[in-house]
C-alpha positions as CSV (number, residue, x, y, z in Angstrom):
1,M,0.0,0.0,0.0
2,P,1.2,3.5,-0.7
3,T,2.2,6.1,1.9
4,Y,-0.3,8.9,2.2
5,Y,0.7,12.6,2.8
6,Q,-1.8,15.4,3.6
7,V,0.1,18.6,2.9
8,H,-0.9,22.2,3.5
9,P,-2.2,23.7,0.2
10,Q,-0.2,26.9,0.5
11,F,2.6,26.1,3.0
12,P,3.6,22.5,2.6
13,Q,5.2,21.2,5.8
14,P,9.0,21.1,5.4
15,R,9.4,17.8,7.2
16,Q,6.9,16.2,4.9
17,V,8.5,17.7,1.8
18,E,11.9,16.4,2.9
19,D,10.4,12.9,3.5
20,I,8.7,12.9,0.0
21,A,11.9,14.1,-1.7
22,A,14.0,11.5,0.0
23,A,11.6,8.7,-1.1
24,L,11.7,10.1,-4.7
25,S,15.5,10.0,-4.6
26,R,15.3,6.3,-3.7
27,G,13.1,5.6,-6.7
28,A,9.5,6.2,-5.4
29,V,6.7,7.0,-7.8
30,M,3.9,9.3,-6.6
31,L,0.5,10.7,-7.3
32,Y,0.5,14.4,-6.6
33,P,-1.3,17.6,-7.2
34,T,-0.1,20.3,-9.6
35,D,-1.5,23.6,-10.9
36,T,-3.4,21.7,-13.6
37,V,-4.5,18.1,-12.9
38,Y,-3.2,15.4,-10.6
39,A,-0.1,13.8,-11.9
40,I,2.0,10.7,-11.8
41,G,5.6,11.6,-11.1
42,C,9.1,10.7,-10.0
43,D,12.6,12.0,-9.8
44,V,13.7,12.6,-13.4
45,L,17.2,11.3,-12.6
46,V,16.1,7.9,-11.3
47,K,15.9,5.7,-14.4
48,S,14.0,2.8,-12.7
49,A,11.3,5.2,-11.5
50,V,11.0,6.9,-15.0
51,E,10.6,3.4,-16.5
52,R,7.8,2.6,-14.0
53,V,6.0,5.8,-14.9
54,R,6.2,4.9,-18.6
55,S,4.9,1.4,-17.8
56,L,2.1,2.8,-15.7
57,K,1.0,5.2,-18.4
58,R,1.6,2.6,-21.1
59,L,4.0,4.9,-23.0
60,S,6.5,3.6,-25.4
61,N,10.1,5.0,-25.2
62,D,9.5,7.2,-28.3
63,K,6.9,9.2,-26.4
64,P,8.4,12.1,-24.5
65,L,7.6,12.8,-20.8
66,T,7.1,16.3,-19.4
67,F,9.1,17.4,-16.4
68,L,8.8,20.3,-14.0
69,C,11.5,23.0,-13.4
70,P,11.3,25.6,-10.6
71,S,11.9,28.7,-12.8
72,L,12.7,30.1,-16.2
73,A,16.4,29.8,-15.3
74,G,15.8,26.1,-14.7
75,I,14.3,25.7,-18.1
76,A,17.5,27.2,-19.7
77,T,19.6,24.5,-17.9
78,Y,17.7,21.7,-19.5
79,A,16.7,23.2,-22.9
80,Q,18.1,25.4,-25.6
81,V,16.2,28.6,-25.3
82,S,16.3,31.2,-28.1
83,D,15.8,34.9,-27.4
84,S,12.4,34.8,-29.0
85,A,11.4,31.7,-27.0
86,Y,12.6,33.4,-23.8
87,R,10.5,36.5,-24.5
88,F,7.4,34.3,-25.2
89,M,7.8,32.3,-22.0
90,R,8.8,35.0,-19.6
91,P,5.2,36.4,-18.9
92,L,3.7,32.9,-18.8
93,V,5.8,31.3,-16.1
94,P,5.0,30.0,-13.6
95,G,1.8,28.8,-15.0
96,P,-0.1,25.9,-16.7
97,Y,2.0,25.7,-19.9
98,T,4.2,23.0,-21.3
99,F,6.9,24.2,-23.6
100,I,8.4,21.9,-26.2
101,L,12.1,22.9,-26.6
102,P,15.4,21.3,-27.9
103,A,16.9,19.3,-25.1
104,T,20.4,19.8,-23.7
105,K,22.7,17.0,-22.8
106,L,21.5,17.2,-19.2
107,V,18.1,15.8,-20.2
108,P,17.9,12.0,-19.7
109,K,17.2,10.3,-23.0
110,L,14.3,8.4,-21.4
111,V,12.2,11.5,-21.0
112,Q,12.9,13.2,-24.4
113,N,11.7,12.6,-27.9
114,P,14.4,10.4,-29.4
115,K,13.9,11.5,-33.0
116,R,13.5,15.3,-32.5
117,K,15.8,15.5,-29.4
118,T,13.2,17.7,-27.8
119,T,11.6,17.8,-24.3
120,G,8.5,19.2,-22.7
121,I,9.1,21.4,-19.7
122,R,6.7,23.2,-17.2
123,V,7.2,25.7,-14.4
124,P,4.3,25.0,-12.1
125,D,2.5,27.6,-10.1
126,H,1.9,25.3,-7.2
127,P,3.4,25.4,-3.7
128,L,4.0,21.7,-3.2
129,C,5.6,21.3,-6.7
130,Q,7.9,24.2,-6.0
131,A,8.8,23.0,-2.6
132,L,9.7,19.5,-3.9
133,L,11.7,21.0,-6.8
134,Q,13.7,23.2,-4.4
135,T,14.4,20.3,-2.0
136,L,15.4,17.8,-4.7
137,G,17.5,20.3,-6.6
138,H,16.5,18.9,-10.0
139,P,13.3,18.3,-12.1
140,L,10.3,16.1,-11.4
141,V,8.6,14.0,-14.1
142,S,5.0,15.0,-14.4
143,T,2.4,13.2,-16.5
144,S,-1.4,13.4,-16.0
145,A,-3.0,10.8,-13.8
146,H,-5.2,9.5,-16.6
147,L,-5.0,5.8,-17.5
148,G,-7.1,5.3,-20.6
149,D,-10.6,6.7,-19.8
150,V,-9.8,6.7,-16.0
151,T,-9.6,10.1,-14.3
152,L,-8.9,10.3,-10.6
153,P,-11.4,12.5,-8.8
154,I,-11.1,14.3,-5.4
155,P,-11.9,13.4,-2.7
156,W,-10.4,10.0,-3.4
157,E,-12.2,6.9,-2.3
158,A,-10.6,3.5,-1.8
159,E,-12.2,2.0,-4.9
160,E,-11.1,4.9,-7.0
161,L,-7.5,4.2,-6.2
162,E,-7.6,0.5,-6.5
163,H,-6.2,0.4,-10.0
164,L,-3.2,2.5,-8.9
165,S,-2.7,1.8,-5.3
166,K,-0.4,-1.2,-5.9
167,Q,1.6,0.6,-8.5
168,V,2.6,3.9,-6.8
169,D,4.5,4.4,-3.5
170,L,3.3,7.8,-2.4
171,I,-0.1,9.6,-2.7
172,I,-0.1,13.2,-1.8
173,E,-3.2,15.3,-1.2
174,D,-3.5,19.0,-0.5
175,G,-7.3,19.2,0.1
176,L,-8.0,21.4,-2.9
177,P,-10.4,20.6,-5.7
178,L,-8.9,18.6,-8.6
179,G,-8.1,20.6,-11.7
180,S,-10.1,19.7,-14.7
181,Q,-7.8,20.9,-17.5
182,V,-4.4,19.7,-18.6
183,S,-1.7,22.2,-19.5
184,T,-1.6,24.2,-22.8
185,V,1.3,22.8,-24.9
186,I,3.3,25.1,-27.1
187,D,6.1,24.1,-29.4
188,L,9.0,26.6,-29.3
189,T,11.5,24.7,-31.5
190,G,10.8,26.7,-34.6
191,P,11.0,30.4,-35.5
192,E,7.4,31.0,-34.3
193,P,5.4,29.4,-31.4
194,Q,3.1,26.6,-32.5
195,L,0.1,25.5,-30.5
196,V,0.1,21.8,-29.9
197,R,-2.8,21.5,-27.4
198,R,-5.3,23.9,-25.8
199,G,-5.6,23.5,-22.1
200,A,-5.5,25.6,-18.9
201,G,-4.3,29.1,-19.4
202,F,-5.1,29.1,-23.1
203,G,-7.0,32.4,-22.9
204,A,-3.7,34.3,-22.1
205,V,-2.1,33.2,-25.4
206,A,-5.2,33.0,-27.6
207,D,-4.5,36.2,-29.4
208,W,-1.0,35.0,-30.3
209,F,-2.5,32.1,-32.2
210,G,-5.4,34.0,-33.7
211,D,-8.2,32.5,-31.5
């Protein structure tokens, strides 16, 4: 059975954050809240954990995984950011956006697109995510907690977690309502931003894409 953590929605308890981060460093896989939907996640540097997340989501190795960084500076560590891409992202982070960017050598191959050598990166506007990122000192894998047609509602009941309870190690709750929209995905690998998926926060960029 997984270990449950109930964290404060605005001020996550430091001891709990440290315990969760330590478990992630040892290879734990978690269900956790973000500023969009609940996510399945792990330490991006623990290969065995990333492989478990892929297996849980039924993702082949040619499907990239999104990961979370704490800031725009963090994005620049793991991705090649052009001046135009930086100007586009700056007013949008932190927020519910995933940016597709060329990966640097620091990005594990297991989380990037092997053909395009790109990666998806988010800077979440969420206290727990930010606290975990600061404590770990490197990114977190973040993929929506949707398995096929299954969506995890809040509050969770035992039967609603049965399909995942034996496959994750940590379940984290913050008492807030579950977000209903995934992130807006924007490809910044070319000369102009390209909309890949509408999601949370789309209204702020709709004019850019002519919508």
